[in-house]
N, C-alpha and C positions, 0 to 999 in steps of 0.2 A: 392139682391145680384145676379149678373149675373152669369151665369152657364158658365163656359170655356169650349170649345171642343177639345178633344185631339185626336190626330190620332196616331196608333201603324201600321204600315208597315212590314208584313212578307213575303218575298220572297225566294220560294222555287224552286229549280231546282233538276231535276230527273237525278239521275246518272248512274242508273240500278237497277232492281230488284225492292228491299223494300228499296234502300238507297237514301236519297236525301240530299241534302245541302240547309241549312237553313240560310238565313241573315236576321238580323231585323234594321228594322228603317233605313235603309239603310247604315249600317255599313260596313266598309271592312272586319270584324271579321266574320266567318259563323262556323257554327256548323255541323256535321254531324249527320243525325239519319238514323236508320237502326234498321229493325226488330231482334230480336235474331233469332238463329238457331231453328226450321229447316226452317223457311219463309224465313230469311235473313243469312247475315254473322255476324251479332252480331258486327259491325266493331263501332258502337256509340250508345248511347240511344235510345229506340223507343219512339215515340210522347207521349206515356203515362206517362214516366218516366220524362220528362221534364216538 
């Protein structure tokens, strides 16, 4: 049985502070990632919640 290699691409764009925009596998859709207060603004889930 031959093994098949899969690639998963994550693109992160820094917005500022602890906010990042994440895009997955070249999709046009994105998600905002942010740390909760007091570090960030809580504008989105933090990375550990994803």
